[in-house]
MILUMMAR-324931 format. One record per atom (N, C-alpha, C): atom name; y, x, z. Coordinates in steps of 0.05 Angstrom, whole numbers, plus 5000, padded with zeros to 4 digits. Last residue first. Example, Ala and Ser with C-alpha at 12.3 -4.5 7.8 and 13.67 -1.06 7.14 Angstrom:
NODE   site     c2     c1     c3
NODE      N   4955   5257   5142
NODE     CA   4979   5273   5143
NODE      C   5001   5258   5157
NODE      N   4886   5264   5156
NODE     CA   4910   5246   5156
NODE      C   4934   5264   5156
***
This chain:
NODE   site     c2     c1     c3
NODE      N   5379   4805   6413
NODE     CA   5347   4821   6426
NODE      C   5326   4808   6433
NODE      N   5401   4785   6350
NODE     CA   5393   4778   6373
NODE      C   5361   4794   6391
NODE      N   5397   4804   6290
NODE     CA   5415   4818   6318
NODE      C   5406   4809   6335
NODE      N   5363   4779   6253
NODE     CA   5372   4805   6254
NODE      C   5385   4817   6275
NODE      N   5360   4724   6274
NODE     CA   5336   4737   6265
NODE      C   5347   4770   6267
NODE      N   5416   4706   6281
NODE     CA   5398   4713   6306
NODE      C   5373   4722   6293
NODE      N   5428   4707   6225
NODE     CA   5441   4727   6246
NODE      C   5426   4728   6264
NODE      N   5397   4669   6206
NODE     CA   5398   4695   6195
NODE      C   5408   4713   6215
NODE      N   5435   4630   6230
NODE     CA   5400   4631   6240
NODE      C   5397   4657   6227
NODE      N   5482   4632   6212
NODE     CA   5481   4638   6250
NODE      C   5450   4641   6255
NODE      N   5471   4615   6154
NODE     CA   5476   4648   6167
NODE      C   5477   4652   6201
NODE      N   5462   4565   6159
NODE     CA   5439   4578   6149
NODE      C   5446   4608   6160
NODE      N   5510   4531   6159
NODE     CA   5491   4525   6172
NODE      C   5468   4551   6180
NODE      N   5554   4566   6127
NODE     CA   5556   4551   6154
NODE      C   5538   4551   6174
NODE      N   5527   4561   6072
NODE     CA   5520   4582   6084
NODE      C   5532   4584   6117
NODE      N   5523   4503   6065
NODE     CA   5498   4519   6076
NODE      C   5502   4542   6082
NODE      N   5577   4500   6056
NODE     CA   5567   4478   6081
NODE      C   5546   4493   6086
NODE      N   5591   4533   6014
NODE     CA   5603   4530   6038
NODE      C   5586   4525   6067
NODE      N   5568   4503   5977
NODE     CA   5563   4525   5984
NODE      C   5567   4537   6010
NODE      N   5551   4433   5979
NODE     CA   5571   4448   5980
NODE      C   5561   4481   5986
NODE      N   5486   4404   5957
NODE     CA   5513   4413   5980
NODE      C   5529   4437   5968
NODE      N   5458   4393   5918
NODE     CA   5482   4385   5906
NODE      C   5501   4398   5926
NODE      N   5405   4407   5948
NODE     CA   5412   4418   5915
NODE      C   5441   4410   5912
NODE      N   5408   4378   5985
NODE     CA   5415   4415   5994
NODE      C   5426   4416   5966
NODE      N   5400   4337   5995
NODE     CA   5419   4336   5987
NODE      C   5427   4362   5981
NODE      N   5347   4349   5943
NODE     CA   5377   4335   5951
NODE      C   5367   4323   5980
NODE      N   5321   4400   5919
NODE     CA   5314   4373   5936
NODE      C   5341   4369   5938
NODE      N   5297   4435   5876
NODE     CA   5321   4418   5870
NODE      C   5318   4401   5900
NODE      N   5257   4481   5869
NODE     CA   5245   4444   5869
NODE      C   5274   4436   5868
NODE      N   5299   4520   5863
NODE     CA   5280   4516   5849
NODE      C   5258   4490   5849
NODE      N   5349   4514   5890
NODE     CA   5351   4522   5862
NODE      C   5328   4514   5842
NODE      N   5336   4494   5940
NODE     CA   5361   4484   5926
NODE      C   5360   4493   5898
NODE      N   5285   4513   5954
NODE     CA   5290   4479   5958
NODE      C   5318   4477   5941
NODE      N   5292   4573   5950
NODE     CA   5269   4551   5936
NODE      C   5276   4517   5932
NODE      N   5334   4578   5981
NODE     CA   5338   4583   5952
NODE      C   5312   4572   5938
NODE      N   5310   4572   6039
NODE     CA   5334   4552   6027
NODE      C   5337   4560   5997
NODE      N   5268   4610   6027
NODE     CA   5264   4577   6027
NODE      C   5287   4559   6024
NODE      N   5296   4654   6030
NODE     CA   5288   4651   6003
NODE      C   5278   4610   6000
NODE      N   5324   4655   6087
NODE     CA   5338   4653   6050
NODE      C   5325   4643   6032
NODE      N   5279   4651   6114
NODE     CA   5304   4639   6115
NODE      C   5320   4626   6085
NODE      N   5250   4701   6092
NODE     CA   5242   4674   6095
NODE      C   5260   4647   6095
NODE      N   5293   4734   6107
NODE     CA   5283   4733   6082
NODE      C   5276   4706   6078
NODE      N   5281   4733   6163
NODE     CA   5315   4736   6149
NODE      C   5304   4723   6125
NODE      N   5236   4747   6177
NODE     CA   5235   4718   6181
NODE      C   5271   4711   6169
NODE      N   5235   4803   6159
NODE     CA   5220   4788   6140
NODE      C   5223   4753   6149
NODE      N   5266   4825   6189
NODE     CA   5281   4830   6161
NODE      C   5264   4808   6143
NODE      N   5240   4819   6237
NODE     CA   5260   4807   6232
NODE      C   5271   4806   6207
NODE      N   5194   4848   6221
NODE     CA   5186   4827   6229
NODE      C   5217   4807   6230
NODE      N   5209   4894   6224
NODE     CA   5204   4892   6192
NODE      C   5204   4861   6203
NODE      N   5234   4904   6274
NODE     CA   5252   4911   6251
NODE      C   5244   4889   6228
NODE      N   5221   4908   6333
NODE     CA   5199   4887   6308
NODE      C   5228   4881   6289
NODE      N   5276   4921   6366
NODE     CA   5243   4924   6365
NODE      C   5237   4896   6340
NODE      N   5328   4952   6325
NODE     CA   5318   4934   6353
NODE      C   5289   4934   6345
NODE      N   5369   4976   6287
NODE     CA   5362   4984   6310
NODE      C   5350   4961   6334
NODE      N   5366   4959   6220
NODE     CA   5358   4943   6246
NODE      C   5354   4960   6266
NODE      N   5356   4986   6173
NODE     CA   5392   4982   6186
NODE      C   5384   4970   6214
NODE      N   5305   4984   6157
NODE     CA   5308   5007   6164
NODE      C   5341   5003   6182
NODE      N   5303   4922   6144
NODE     CA   5283   4934   6176
NODE      C   5301   4961   6183
NODE      N   5315   4932   6089
NODE     CA   5337   4923   6105
NODE      C   5330   4927   6140
NODE      N   5279   4971   6066
NODE     CA   5307   4977   6069
NODE      C   5324   4962   6089
NODE      N   5240   4932   6070
NODE     CA   5240   4958   6082
NODE      C   5263   4959   6089
NODE      N   5256   4890   6038
NODE     CA   5250   4881   6063
NODE      C   5254   4915   6080
NODE      N   5260   4918   5984
NODE     CA   5281   4903   5994
NODE      C   5279   4905   6029
NODE      N   5216   4945   5966
NODE     CA   5245   4950   5948
NODE      C   5272   4937   5973
NODE      N   5173   4931   5993
NODE     CA   5181   4969   5992
NODE      C   5207   4975   5982
NODE      N   5168   4873   5989
NODE     CA   5166   4901   6015
NODE      C   5178   4919   6007
NODE      N   5177   4858   5938
NODE     CA   5200   4848   5960
NODE      C   5196   4875   5981
NODE      N   5143   4892   5906
NODE     CA   5165   4893   5901
NODE      C   5188   4885   5927
NODE      N   5098   4867   5934
NODE     CA   5096   4894   5928
NODE      C   5126   4900   5932
NODE      N   5107   4811   5912
NODE     CA   5103   4809   5943
NODE      C   5108   4843   5946
NODE      N   5100   4812   5856
NODE     CA   5125   4812   5877
NODE      C   5126   4816   5901
NODE      N   5044   4824   5861
NODE     CA   5074   4850   5851
NODE      C   5100   4840   5860
NODE      N   5025   4785   5874
NODE     CA   5019   4815   5886
NODE      C   5041   4829   5877
NODE      N   5041   4746   5845
NODE     CA   5051   4748   5865
NODE      C   5047   4768   5882
NODE      N   5011   4761   5787
NODE     CA   5036   4759   5790
NODE      C   5053   4760   5821
NODE      N   4960   4741   5809
NODE     CA   4959   4771   5802
NODE      C   5004   4775   5807
NODE      N   4966   4696   5824
NODE     CA   4964   4710   5845
NODE      C   4969   4739   5835
NODE      N   5011   4643   5793
NODE     CA   4992   4670   5794
NODE      C   4990   4685   5815
NODE      N   5044   4611   5816
NODE     CA   5023   4602   5794
NODE      C   5004   4621   5796
NODE      N   5090   4638   5846
NODE     CA   5075   4617   5853
NODE      C   5051   4607   5839
NODE      N   5100   4674   5800
NODE     CA   5090   4690   5832
NODE      C   5073   4660   5844
NODE      N   5128   4647   5758
NODE     CA   5102   4672   5759
NODE      C   5085   4668   5782
NODE      N   5168   4628   5794
NODE     CA   5150   4605   5779
NODE      C   5118   4624   5777
NODE      N   5201   4676   5807
NODE     CA   5185   4656   5827
NODE      C   5165   4643   5817
NODE      N   5208   4699   5750
NODE     CA   5202   4709   5775
NODE      C   5181   4692   5795
NODE      N   5240   4653   5729
NODE     CA   5222   4660   5718
NODE      C   5200   4683   5743
NODE      N   5288   4655   5771
NODE     CA   5267   4628   5771
NODE      C   5243   4635   5756
NODE      N   5305   4705   5758
NODE     CA   5297   4697   5783
NODE      C   5279   4679   5790
NODE      N   5329   4696   5704
NODE     CA   5301   4709   5709
NODE      C   5291   4709   5740
NODE      N   5373   4653   5729
NODE     CA   5350   4653   5707
NODE      C   5328   4667   5702
NODE      N   5407   4683   5763
NODE     CA   5386   4656   5775
NODE      C   5372   4660   5751
NODE      N   5439   4712   5731
NODE     CA   5416   4728   5753
NODE      C   5406   4703   5768
NODE      N   5473   4680   5704
NODE     CA   5458   4701   5693
NODE      C   5432   4710   5707
NODE      N   5483   4640   5745
NODE     CA   5467   4636   5717
NODE      C   5458   4658   5709
NODE      N   5498   4646   5813
NODE     CA   5500   4662   5785
NODE      C   5479   4656   5766
NODE      N   5471   4633   5860
NODE     CA   5493   4615   5848
NODE      C   5494   4626   5822
NODE      N   5431   4676   5868
NODE     CA   5431   4651   5856
NODE      C   5450   4627   5852
NODE      N   5471   4710   5889
NODE     CA   5452   4722   5875
NODE      C   5444   4691   5854
NODE      N   5491   4682   5933
NODE     CA   5512   4685   5901
NODE      C   5498   4694   5892
NODE      N   5448   4681   5966
NODE     CA   5464   4647   5955
NODE      C   5476   4659   5930
NODE      N   5460   4736   5980
NODE     CA   5428   4730   5975
NODE      C   5430   4702   5958
NODE      N   5508   4735   6005
NODE     CA   5505   4760   5979
NODE      C   5474   4741   5968
NODE      N   5507   4695   6043
NODE     CA   5531   4703   6017
NODE      C   5519   4715   5997
NODE      N   5470   4722   6075
NODE     CA   5469   4694   6066
NODE      C   5488   4694   6045
NODE      N   5499   4775   6092
NODE     CA   5469   4775   6072
NODE      C   5468   4746   6066
NODE      N   5541   4760   6119
NODE     CA   5546   4770   6094
NODE      C   5520   4770   6079
NODE      N   5521   4721   6158
NODE     CA   5548   4705   6141
NODE      C   5536   4724   6106
NODE      N   5497   4764   6192
NODE     CA   5487   4745   6178
NODE      C   5494   4724   6161
NODE      N   5540   4798   6201
NODE     CA   5511   4812   6184
NODE      C   5499   4786   6168
NODE      N   5578   4799   6241
NODE     CA   5577   4790   6209
NODE      C   5555   4795   6193
NODE      N   5571   4830   6276
NODE     CA   5571   4805   6280
NODE      C   5568   4784   6257
NODE      N   5576   4884   6261
NODE     CA   5546   4877   6263
NODE      C   5547   4837   6262
NODE      N   5620   4887   6205
NODE     CA   5610   4889   6234
NODE      C   5592   4879   6237
NODE      N   5607   4915   6147
NODE     CA   5621   4903   6160
NODE      C   5615   4907   6196
NODE      N   5561   4939   6100
NODE     CA   5586   4932   6095
NODE      C   5603   4920   6108
NODE      N   5511   4928   6122
NODE     CA   5527   4954   6125
NODE      C   5561   4953   6123
NODE      N   5492   4888   6090
NODE     CA   5487   4892   6113
NODE      C   5512   4911   6136
NODE      N   5496   4898   6034
NODE     CA   5510   4870   6046
NODE      C   5514   4871   6080
NODE      N   5465   4933   6021
NODE     CA   5489   4939   6026
NODE      C   5505   4924   6044
NODE      N   5418   4904   6015
NODE     CA   5415   4916   6047
NODE      C   5444   4926   6049
NODE      N   5425   4879   5970
NODE     CA   5428   4861   5987
NODE      C   5431   4882   6018
NODE      N   5411   4895   5919
NODE     CA   5438   4906   5937
NODE      C   5441   4894   5958
NODE      N   5371   4875   5903
NODE     CA   5363   4896   5913
NODE      C   5391   4912   5923
NODE      N   5389   4827   5865
NODE     CA   5380   4830   5893
NODE      C   5375   4849   5909
NODE      N   5398   4857   5823
NODE     CA   5417   4847   5835
NODE      C   5406   4847   5857
NODE      N   5338   4868   5799
NODE     CA   5357   4894   5812
NODE      C   5382   4881   5828
NODE      N   5301   4835   5782
NODE     CA   5314   4832   5807
NODE      C   5333   4851   5822
NODE      N   5299   4847   5731
NODE     CA   5312   4829   5739
NODE      C   5318   4824   5765
NODE      N   5278   4901   5736
NODE     CA   5300   4899   5726
NODE      C   5317   4871   5734
NODE      N   5231   4880   5762
NODE     CA   5244   4901   5776
NODE      C   5272   4903   5758
NODE      N   5207   4846   5717
NODE     CA   5221   4840   5741
NODE      C   5230   4859   5754
NODE      N   5190   4891   5681
NODE     CA   5202   4876   5676
NODE      C   5219   4862   5700
NODE      N   5149   4924   5712
NODE     CA   5177   4924   5700
NODE      C   5191   4914   5696
NODE      N   5115   4880   5718
NODE     CA   5131   4886   5748
NODE      C   5161   4908   5732
NODE      N   5100   4869   5676
NODE     CA   5108   4849   5684
NODE      C   5126   4860   5711
NODE      N   5074   4912   5656
NODE     CA   5095   4911   5650
NODE      C   5115   4889   5663
NODE      N   5028   4910   5693
NODE     CA   5054   4936   5692
NODE      C   5079   4930   5681
NODE      N   5002   4869   5679
NODE     CA   5011   4876   5708
NODE      C   5039   4889   5707
NODE      N   4987   4883   5622
NODE     CA   5005   4869   5634
NODE      C   5016   4871   5661
NODE      N   4985   4958   5633
NODE     CA   4975   4927   5627
NODE      C   4999   4914   5630
NODE      N   5022   5010   5605
NODE     CA   5003   5000   5617
NODE      C   4992   4970   5613
NODE      N   5083   5022   5581
NODE     CA   5082   5008   5606
NODE      C   5055   5002   5618
NODE      N   5081   5049   5537
NODE     CA   5106   5053   5546
NODE      C   5096   5035   5579
NODE      N   5025   5033   5511
NODE     CA   5041   5066   5517
NODE      C   5062   5068   5535
NODE      N   5026   4978   5519
NODE     CA   5004   4997   5525
NODE      C   5016   5025   5528
NODE      N   5066   4977   5473
NODE     CA   5070   4960   5489
NODE      C   5059   4974   5513
NODE      N   5039   5001   5429
NODE     CA   5059   5015   5435
NODE      C   5066   5006   5471
NODE      N   4999   4963   5415
NODE     CA   4992   5000   5428
NODE      C   5016   5006   5443
NODE      N   5023   4927   5392
NODE     CA   5018   4921   5422
NODE      C   5011   4949   5436
NODE      N   5086   4943   5350
NODE     CA   5062   4942   5364
NODE      C   5049   4942   5383
NODE      N   5148   4903   5350
NODE     CA   5124   4928   5353
NODE      C   5097   4924   5360
NODE      N   5178   4860   5362
NODE     CA   5181   4880   5344
NODE      C   5163   4898   5338
NODE      N   5176   4833   5405
NODE     CA   5192   4861   5412
NODE      C   5199   4873   5381
NODE      N   5141   4791   5399
NODE     CA   5172   4791   5403
NODE      C   5190   4811   5405
NODE      N   5099   4820   5394
NODE     CA   5098   4805   5375
NODE      C   5142   4793   5371
NODE      N   5093   4841   5442
NODE     CA   5106   4862   5430
NODE      C   5107   4853   5403
NODE      N   5087   4798   5478
NODE     CA   5106   4810   5476
NODE      C   5113   4830   5461
NODE      N   5034   4784   5453
NODE     CA   5059   4762   5446
NODE      C   5084   4779   5448
NODE      N   5013   4821   5472
NODE     CA   5007   4816   5437
NODE      C   5030   4803   5437
NODE      N   5004   4809   5524
NODE     CA   5019   4845   5512
NODE      C   5025   4835   5480
NODE      N   5018   4746   5540
NODE     CA   4995   4766   5532
NODE      C   5019   4791   5516
NODE      N   5024   4690   5582
NODE     CA   5044   4711   5565
NODE      C   5020   4735   5566
NODE      N   5001   4653   5608
NODE     CA   4999   4648   5585
NODE      C   5016   4668   5571
NODE      N   5000   4675   5666
NODE     CA   4980   4665   5661
NODE      C   4972   4670   5625
NODE      N   5069   4672   5668
NODE     CA   5052   4694   5672
NODE      C   5029   4699   5657
NODE      N   5102   4642   5627
NODE     CA   5095   4637   5654
NODE      C   5072   4663   5651
NODE      N   5134   4624   5586
NODE     CA   5101   4619   5582
NODE      C   5102   4624   5612
NODE      N   5194   4639   5592
NODE     CA   5182   4614   5579
NODE      C   5154   4610   5584
NODE      N   5195   4684   5620
NODE     CA   5207   4670   5634
NODE      C   5199   4642   5618
NODE      N   5151   4722   5599
NODE     CA   5151   4715   5620
NODE      C   5163   4682   5631
NODE      N   5185   4729   5548
NODE     CA   5164   4716   5550
NODE      C   5156   4703   5578
NODE      N   5231   4746   5573
NODE     CA   5237   4725   5558
NODE      C   5206   4709   5558
NODE      N   5215   4798   5595
NODE     CA   5225   4778   5608
NODE      C   5235   4750   5601
NODE      N   5194   4824   5540
NODE     CA   5176   4812   5567
NODE      C   5190   4796   5586
NODE      N   5243   4832   5510
NODE     CA   5221   4802   5505
NODE      C   5198   4805   5518
NODE      N   5260   4868   5544
NODE     CA   5277   4841   5536
NODE      C   5257   4820   5538
NODE      N   5219   4907   5542
NODE     CA   5227   4896   5575
NODE      C   5239   4875   5567
NODE      N   5232   4918   5492
NODE     CA   5203   4906   5500
NODE      C   5203   4896   5532
NODE      N   5283   4948   5483
NODE     CA   5271   4914   5472
NODE      C   5245   4907   5487
NODE      N   5272   4987   5522
NODE     CA   5293   4964   5528
NODE      C   5285   4943   5511
NODE      N   5236   5019   5487
NODE     CA   5230   5009   5511
NODE      C   5244   4979   5524
NODE      N   5280   5027   5440
NODE     CA   5249   5014   5445
NODE      C   5238   5000   5462
NODE      N   5317   5058   5464
NODE     CA   5317   5027   5449
NODE      C   5293   5015   5452
NODE      N   5280   5096   5482
NODE     CA   5292   5084   5501
NODE      C   5301   5060   5487
NODE      N   5259   5121   5425
NODE     CA   5241   5106   5450
NODE      C   5264   5090   5475
NODE      N   5284   5139   5386
NODE     CA   5293   5115   5385
NODE      C   5277   5105   5409
NODE      N   5279   5196   5390
NODE     CA   5313   5185   5396
NODE      C   5312   5161   5393
NODE      N   5234   5203   5385
NODE     CA   5241   5202   5408
NODE      C   5272   5191   5407
NODE      N   5198   5154   5332
NODE     CA   5211   5180   5337
NODE      C   5223   5172   5375
NODE      N   5151   5105   5370
NODE     CA   5169   5112   5345
NODE      C   5181   5139   5352
NODE      N   5077   5105   5352
NODE     CA   5093   5117   5367
NODE      C   5122   5128   5357
NODE      N   5047   5044   5319
NODE     CA   5049   5075   5337
NODE      C   5074   5083   5360
NODE      N   5084   5005   5275
NODE     CA   5060   5011   5292
NODE      C   5067   5043   5297
NODE      N   5131   4954   5279
NODE     CA   5125   4982   5267
NODE      C   5107   4985   5286
NODE      N   5128   4891   5232
NODE     CA   5122   4906   5261
NODE      C   5122   4935   5259
NODE      N   5177   4879   5183
NODE     CA   5147   4883   5189
NODE      C   5146   4900   5218
NODE      N   5220   4858   5154
NODE     CA   5205   4853   5193
NODE      C   5182   4857   5197
NODE      N   5215   4885   5106
NODE     CA   5234   4889   5134
NODE      C   5228   4886   5157
NODE      N   5148   4892   5088
NODE     CA   5172   4875   5095
NODE      C   5195   4892   5109
NODE      N   5119   4937   5045
NODE     CA   5125   4929   5068
NODE      C   5153   4911   5072
NODE      N   5108   4951   4986
NODE     CA   5096   4926   5002
NODE      C   5101   4912   5028
NODE      N   5142   4991   4987
NODE     CA   5155   4971   4981
NODE      C   5136   4948   4986
NODE      N   5111   5039   4998
NODE     CA   5134   5020   5015
NODE      C   5146   5001   5016
NODE      N   5046   5015   4980
NODE     CA   5064   5021   4983
NODE      C   5087   5012   4993
NODE      N   4979   5012   4999
NODE     CA   5002   5000   5000
NODE      C   5026   5018   5002
***
């Protein structure tokens, strides 16, 4: 088959030139996030991700490995804004840590740009144990342990997990399940009621 036989939209096979590697990797990640968001973990395949990215499936395996590893790489990027939560704890006096963390976490969910990929992550984790394990690992190693490391109190990890449970539960009911009246309540009203509970988990002796 000659070069003329190949259409301009044909997928590229094999490894790209080194100068194209970063762009190709980013394109695969973008396609993976879109596929996982639309289809969920179970119905998404490496072949489907490759097709959406315009590359060969072998290239997806080359960069990321298994579907589980592709999922972890994709959600790590999507989850990145939430990983700044520990900084919210340090940015102010201790007696305001509950409000700062609550505002930060709910603010990530309030923003449509960051909410959409988070919804895809949560839905995949709820419906598939492999996806849930990846999500748990990401939450534990990159978020909760960093928050616990800033708490100079006994049972720091448990405190961080309880605070996270309060915020994740609120986010699930408001943004995922959309239970009323919570789903339509004013954000300031929610912060006023949730922040003291988060504060208690993180600072009460």
